[in-house]
N, C-alpha and C positions, 0 to 999 in steps of 0.2 A: 763556817760563818753562816748564821741564820739570816735568811732574807724573808721579806713579806710575800704572802701569796698574792698580793696586789700586783706583783710583777707579771702575773699570768692573766691577761685580760679575759681569756676564754674560761677561766675557772670561776664558775658562778655559784658553787656550793657555799652555804653558810655552815660554819662549824657547829656540831651538836652542842647542847648545853653542857658546860663543864670541860669543853675541849677547845683547842685552837689548832691552826695549821702553821707549819714551818716549812720553808723551802731552803734547800741547800744545793750548791752546785755538786753534781754527782760525777759527771764526765764532761768532756767537751761537748757543748750544745745541749746537754741534758741536765735538768733539775730533778732532784728527788723531792717529793711532797710528803710530809710527815703529818700524821694526826697525833696531837699531844694531849694526853689526859692530865688534868691538874689535880686529880685526887691524890691523897697522900697514902702511900703504901709502906709498910714496915720493911719489906725486903730490899728496898732501894733508898732507905733513910729519908723518905718523904720527898724525893725529887720527882719531877714530872716524868711520866712514862710515855714513850713514843712507839708508834707503830707506822709502818710504811703505808701510805695511801696509794702511791703510784709514781710514775715518772712523766715528765713533760719535755719533749724535744722542742726547744724554742726557735730553732731555725726552720723546722718543718711544721710547727704548730700542731704536733701530734701528742696524744696521751697514750701511755702504756700501762698495762696492769702489772702487778708484781708477781714474780715467782717466789721470791723471798726478799729479805731486806737488802740484798746485794745484787740481785739478778733482775734485769728488765725482761718483762714478758711480752705478750702480743699487744699490738695496737688495739685500742678500744675507742669507740665513739664516746664523747663526753656525755651525751644524752643517755647512754647506757650505764653510767656510773652513779654511785650514791655518795652521800656525805661521809660515810664510814670507810669506803674502799672503792677502788676502780676495778676490782675483780668482777667480771661479769657473772651473773647468776646462770648456772647451767641446769635448766629444768630437765628432768628425766621422766619419761613415760607419761602418766596421767597428770603430773604437775604441769606440763606444757599445755595440756588441754584446758586447764582452769585459769590460765593467765591471760 
């Protein structure tokens, strides 16, 4: 069952152009948040393509990054997320110096 991202008041991102968000119940107290592309692709007969954005525990009001589409990762601060994904950027070496 697809729900609206409006169910999560802390979720402030606007979907990138050509995309939308879907929310599904993943486990007890946890929603999965999906980024949906509305481009038409031949490999899936023109259906929308989905990628996991992350998870939200609505009892504790916490966001989690994905390990993959079925595994909840570590807790993340919403301010460290981006409209495309909740996975944190891991800067290495000189990259960290320039940020």
